[in-house]
N, C-alpha and C positions, 0 to 999 in steps of 0.2 A: 399558335402558328406565328407568332412573334419570333424574327430572327436576327431583331437589332442586337446591333453590336453596342456593347458598354459606350458610356459618354464619354469614350477618349478618341482621339483622332487615329486610324490604323496605321500600321506601320509598314511601311515600303517592303520590310522582310517577314512579314507575315501578322497577323495576329488570332486571338483566339473570341469566337462570339459568346453571348450572353447563352445561348444553349451549348454552349461546349466544343463548337465542330470550329476545326483548324482551318484559318485560311492563310492558303501558302503570299508566296513573293507574287510581285507586279508581274500579269502577263502581255497587259498591254497599257504600252504610256504614251498619251496624247502633249505634244509637246508645244506649246506656243502655236494653236492653230488657227490659223485662217483661211478662211474660204470665202471668196469673192464670187460674184455673180453680173459681169458689167463693173459697174458703178457701187452696186449695190454689196456690203460685205454681211453675207449670210453667217458666218461665226467668226469672231475677235478676238484673236489671240487668247485662245481656251487651252489650261493644260487641265488633265487629270487621270489617275491612271484607274484601272481594274486589276485585282488581284483574282489569283487563282482560286478558286471554291467559292467563290464570293456572288451573292445577287446586288447587284450594283443599280441604281434605279438613274434614269437621266429625266429631268421634270422640267416643267415651264409652261409658261402660259403658250398661247396657239402661237406659231409667226416665230416662237425661240428662237429655231433652228435645232431641234433636237434630230430630226430624220436626217437632216443633214447632215449633221455630226455619225448620224448610223451611217449612211453614204459612204463619209470621207473611211472609216472603220473598216466598208466590207469593201472599198475600192472602186466604186460608183464614179466616185468624187476624188481629185487629186489636190489638195489646196495649195495653194499659191506660198503661204508661209508655213514656219514649222516643221515636226515629225512626226512620225508616230513610228514607236521601240514596239518592239514585237519580240518578247523572248528573251531583253538584255542587246538588244541588237537594231539599230536604224533599218526601216522596212524600205527598198525603195518603193515608186510607183508600182502597184501591180493591177492587172487585170482583176475583174473578181474573181475568174475562175481559177485565178491563182491564189488568191486571198483564201478562196472556199478550200486550196489545198493546203493552206495552212492548219487547218483545222477550225475556222472564221466558218458559222452559217447562219441565217436571219430570214425571219418570217417578216411579211412586208403589211405598210400601214391598211394599203387597199390590198383585199386577197386576189392573188397570184397563181390560182390553181389552173390546170386545162380541164374546163368544164365539161365535156365529155367524153375526159378518161373516168374509169372507176376511182374509187378511193384507193384501192391498193397499186394500180395502174399510177395514180398521184405518188405517190410514199416511194413507188421504187425510183422513180426519178432523182429522189435524193441518193441512191446508191449509183448515179452515175459515174462520180469520181473514183469511187471503189471499182469498177470494170477496168478491166485490162487485157482481155481480150478483143480482136479485132472485130470488125461487124460483118464479114464472112464468118467467121468463125460463131457468132453468136446466131447468125441466121440457123446454121446449121445444125445445131445445138448438138454437139457431140463433143466428146472427152473433155479435156479443161473448160471448154466454156461452158458445159452444160453443168459443171461441177461450179464453178462460178456464180452460175445462175439460182443452182440452188444454195448457194452459200448465200447469195441477194436476199432471196427470196425469206428464206429461216429467218434472218434479220429483221427484215420488214416486217415479219408476221410477229416477231416479237414484241415490236415497237405497235405494230397495232394490239395487240393483248393490252400491251403496258396505258395505252390511253383508253383502253372501252372503248371501242371502237370498231369491235368484232364483226357487227350485226349490219353493219353497211357499206366491209371491205367490198363487195361487190358492185355497190350503188355507183352508178354517174354521183359525181359532183354537183351536176347541176341542180340536180332532185334533192339536195340538203338544206335546211334551213343553215341562216347565218354561224351561229354559235358553232353547229360540228363542221362547216367549211375552214373554220378558224384551228378547229382542234388537227385535221386531217393537214392544214399547213405547218402547224408544229409536228406533227408526225415526220412530215418531208425533209425539215428541216434536221430532225433528229435522226433521221437516215443516214445523213452524213457523217455519223459518229463527231460529233464538232466537240472541240476542247472550249473553244467560247460560243455561248449562242446569243445573239440579239434578237430581239423582241419589241418589234415596233407596233405599240399599243397594242398589244394581245387582246385585250377585253373590251376593246372600242365596241358598243351598240350590242355589248350581251346585255341581258339581263341579268336579276342579284343569284338566282341559281347557275346558269354558265358562268358569272364568275368567281364563284366557287369552285365550280371544277375545273376551272384554268388554274385559279390559283395554288390550287390541291396538286396540279399538275408540275407547275413550273416547282413550287418545292419538293416535288419527288425525283424531278429530273435532275435538280442539285443536289439532292441526299444523294439517289440511289446511283446515280451515273456521276456523279461528280462533277458536273458540268461547269463550268464558270458562265452567268449570264449577267447581259446589263438588257436592261429593258426600257421600254419608253412607257409611261403612262398617265396617265389623267386622274383617274380615280386616285385620291392622297388616302382611301380609307385603305387601299390596295397598297399602295407603294409603302405607304409604314408598317404593314404586317407581314409583307415580302422583304424588303430590301435589307440589306447589312450596311449600305453607305448610299448619298443621296448627292449627286450632283446637280444643280438649279441653272439654269438656261434664262436667260430674259434679253429679247433684242438680239441676240447673237453673243452676249457676253455671258460669263461666270458668274453668278450673285451670291453662290454659295455651295458648301461642301462638308459636308460630315456625315455622322450618323442620323437616322430618323429624327430622334429626340431632337437635337442640333438643331437641323435644318426647321424643324416647325416650329422650333420656339425664337427665329432669327426676324427681324422686324421688317430686313430688307426682303425677304422671302414673301413676308407676310402681304406686304406694302403690293410689291409685285404681284400676288394673286388678287389683291383687292383692286388693284388699278388704280394706285393712288403713289406711285414711284416715279412716273414717269412725268417729271415737274418740263 
């Protein structure tokens, strides 16, 4: 299950993991990002990158600014300072739907599903960005609109099979246990066919068995779809098993960045998690 790179700093032009996977060039580059809410700095001059094909973990104690960083990447927040570079070009401020159109999808720390809709219909909402026909054509369901609908449903069914949720595909989400809701949210994000997938605490609140299942699916998404993944996670065992590189935040600042082995042996990171570095 280990995907960690060798104990060397990754190159901006790609590297090879310890298990032989080739990681490509930088897909997203965050440069000197500072985000303020009034007089509070949630993110303070942070820089790091995400390379194509890797699993990049963002960790840190509660309140470190991790979710705020994902919100910057996904367009929910616009930083007051710094730049977001995407595929080698500076990215102007964009709305979340415009970021999604670039091939970036996400899940949320607090599950954001349509509780009254079925699993299938929830996952179908992830295909909205792929639909080109107008509302009237879709309502009439004829000609090109029908072909588009069939194509999108086939894509969704493949994802449902991939995540092994066939048995609940017509079940209202409100009836599902928490762990399955998390899997449905992952399915909806995958339905958008992202190049970069952002996962905000995908295993929060799960038991051991559910975490093992979700870990397996994350690895499979990365391996079989070639999807680049950035994830926030508090379970350090999961982080160290899944990630190729780890960036560590504390009080809005970056205090560590490197391979899992480098990070786990960094005294500054150890102190932050033990709560003894905040003198």
